[in-house]
C-alpha positions as CSV (number, residue, x, y, z in Angstrom):
1,M,5.1,-2.0,20.4
2,I,4.6,-5.6,21.3
3,K,0.7,-6.5,21.4
4,T,-0.3,-9.2,23.3
5,F,-3.0,-10.5,21.0
6,L,-3.0,-9.8,16.8
7,E,-5.7,-9.9,13.9
8,I,-4.8,-13.4,11.9
9,G,-7.9,-13.3,10.0
10,E,-12.2,-12.8,9.3
11,I,-13.9,-15.7,8.7
12,V,-15.3,-15.1,5.3
13,G,-17.2,-17.8,4.6
14,T,-18.4,-21.4,5.3
15,H,-17.5,-24.4,3.6
16,S,-19.0,-27.1,5.0
17,V,-22.7,-28.6,5.7
18,H,-20.7,-29.8,9.4
19,G,-18.9,-26.6,10.6
20,E,-15.8,-26.1,8.6
21,M,-15.5,-22.2,7.5
22,R,-13.1,-19.7,5.3
23,L,-10.5,-17.5,7.4
24,N,-9.2,-15.1,5.3
25,P,-5.7,-14.8,6.9
26,W,-3.8,-11.6,7.3
27,C,-0.8,-13.4,7.5
28,D,1.7,-14.2,4.9
29,T,0.3,-17.5,4.3
30,P,-3.0,-19.8,5.1
31,G,-0.6,-22.3,6.3
32,F,0.7,-20.1,9.1
33,V,-2.4,-20.9,11.0
34,K,-2.2,-24.2,11.4
35,K,0.1,-23.5,14.3
36,F,-2.1,-22.1,16.6
37,K,-4.3,-24.8,19.0
38,T,-6.5,-21.9,20.3
39,L,-7.8,-18.3,19.1
40,Y,-9.7,-15.8,20.3
41,F,-13.0,-13.7,19.3
42,D,-12.1,-10.7,21.1
43,E,-8.5,-8.5,21.2
44,S,-8.2,-9.1,25.2
45,G,-8.2,-13.1,24.9
46,N,-11.5,-13.3,26.7
47,Q,-13.0,-15.5,24.3
48,P,-10.7,-18.4,23.4
49,V,-12.3,-21.7,20.8
50,K,-10.3,-24.3,20.1
51,V,-9.0,-24.9,16.7
52,I,-10.2,-28.8,15.7
53,S,-8.6,-28.2,12.2
54,A,-7.4,-25.9,10.0
55,R,-5.5,-26.0,6.7
56,P,-4.5,-24.2,3.2
57,H,-7.3,-24.0,0.8
58,G,-5.6,-21.4,-2.0
59,N,-5.3,-18.2,-0.4
60,V,-7.9,-19.3,2.4
61,T,-7.6,-20.9,5.5
62,L,-10.3,-24.1,5.9
63,L,-10.7,-23.9,9.7
64,K,-13.1,-25.5,12.5
65,L,-13.4,-24.7,15.6
66,E,-14.7,-26.0,18.6
67,G,-18.6,-25.5,19.3
68,V,-19.2,-24.7,15.3
69,D,-20.3,-28.1,13.7
70,T,-23.4,-27.1,11.1
71,V,-23.4,-24.3,8.5
72,E,-26.0,-22.3,10.2
73,K,-23.2,-22.0,13.0
74,A,-20.6,-20.9,10.9
75,Q,-22.4,-18.6,8.8
76,A,-23.4,-16.8,12.1
77,L,-19.8,-16.5,12.6
78,R,-19.4,-14.8,8.9
79,G,-17.5,-11.4,9.3
80,K,-16.3,-12.1,12.8
81,I,-12.2,-11.4,13.4
82,L,-10.0,-14.0,14.9
83,Y,-7.1,-12.9,16.5
84,M,-3.8,-15.3,18.1
85,R,-1.7,-14.9,21.1
86,R,1.8,-13.7,20.1
87,A,2.9,-15.8,22.7
88,D,1.8,-18.7,20.3
89,A,3.4,-17.9,17.6
90,T,7.2,-17.8,16.9
91,L,9.0,-15.9,13.9
92,P,12.4,-16.2,12.6
93,E,15.1,-13.6,13.7
94,G,14.9,-10.2,12.4
95,S,11.4,-10.7,11.2
96,W,8.0,-9.6,13.0
97,F,4.0,-8.6,12.6
98,I,3.3,-6.0,10.8
99,A,0.5,-5.1,13.4
100,E,3.2,-4.0,15.8
101,L,5.6,-2.1,13.3
102,I,2.5,0.1,12.8
103,G,2.7,3.0,14.9
104,C,6.8,2.4,15.6
105,E,8.8,6.3,15.0
106,A,10.8,5.7,12.1
107,V,14.2,7.5,13.4
108,D,17.1,8.2,11.9
109,A,19.8,5.2,12.2
110,D,22.8,7.5,12.9
111,D,20.8,10.2,14.8
112,N,18.6,9.3,16.7
113,A,17.1,12.7,17.8
114,K,16.0,13.1,14.4
115,I,12.4,11.5,13.7
116,Y,11.2,11.4,10.3
117,G,8.0,10.5,11.2
118,T,5.9,7.0,12.4
119,V,5.2,4.0,10.7
120,T,1.5,4.1,9.3
121,D,1.2,1.3,6.6
122,V,3.2,-1.6,5.2
123,S,2.9,-2.7,1.2
124,Q,4.1,-6.1,0.2
125,T,5.5,-5.4,-3.1
126,G,7.0,-9.0,-3.3
127,A,10.7,-8.0,-3.6
128,N,10.4,-5.7,-0.9
129,D,8.5,-4.3,1.7
130,V,7.7,-0.6,1.7
131,W,6.7,0.7,4.8
132,H,4.2,4.0,4.5
133,I,5.8,6.9,7.1
134,T,4.1,9.7,7.5
135,N,5.3,13.4,9.0
136,E,3.6,16.5,9.2
137,S,4.6,17.1,5.5
138,G,3.0,14.2,4.2
139,E,4.0,10.2,3.2
140,Y,6.6,8.5,2.1
141,L,7.4,5.1,0.8
142,I,10.5,3.9,2.2
143,P,11.7,0.1,0.8
144,V,12.7,-2.2,3.4
145,I,16.3,-2.9,2.3
146,P,18.9,-3.3,4.4
147,D,21.0,-0.8,3.0
148,V,17.6,1.3,4.4
149,V,16.2,-0.1,7.1
150,T,19.2,-0.8,9.7
151,G,17.1,-2.0,12.9
152,T,14.3,-2.2,14.8
153,D,13.0,-2.1,18.0
154,I,9.5,-2.8,18.6
155,A,9.3,-3.1,22.4
156,G,10.9,0.5,22.0
157,N,8.4,1.5,20.2
158,K,11.2,2.8,17.4
159,V,12.6,1.9,13.7
160,Y,15.7,3.0,12.7
161,I,16.4,3.7,9.1
162,R,19.2,5.5,6.5
163,P,16.7,6.9,4.3
164,L,18.0,7.3,0.1
165,K,18.9,10.5,-0.3
166,G,16.0,13.3,-1.4
167,I,13.0,10.7,-0.3
168,F,12.5,13.4,3.0
169,E,13.9,16.4,0.7
């Protein structure tokens, strides 16, 4: 399901006495956060905050937000989740956000009446992602490769798969 606001990461600490913070980004790379001029302290977009600067630093993003100009103010935000507006992000064709996959029905690519379950998690293995599909019988791991995943319809809350033999048997 396409969401208006998505979690982008968690503030995990401070970086300087001038209010810079360390953000643990929940996206593919720490540099992804650099694309945003505004982030949000809530998932409904009612608490916007201007991004003064964002830069990757190892596996975190160093972030400076408007109004946060002391280490004390930055420390007070530790543990806060930041959100991004989905419309502000651009993804390559055929890409999607993991948060939008969670909850999608996994449907047979050749027989739309056959539903395998719901996507409940995604593991990033390096070679390819793995979708965790759960139904009343348990959890099944589906490799996200072209032979198995034939399509996604995030707006329609569905993913289409052609499972490898034996996975659901």
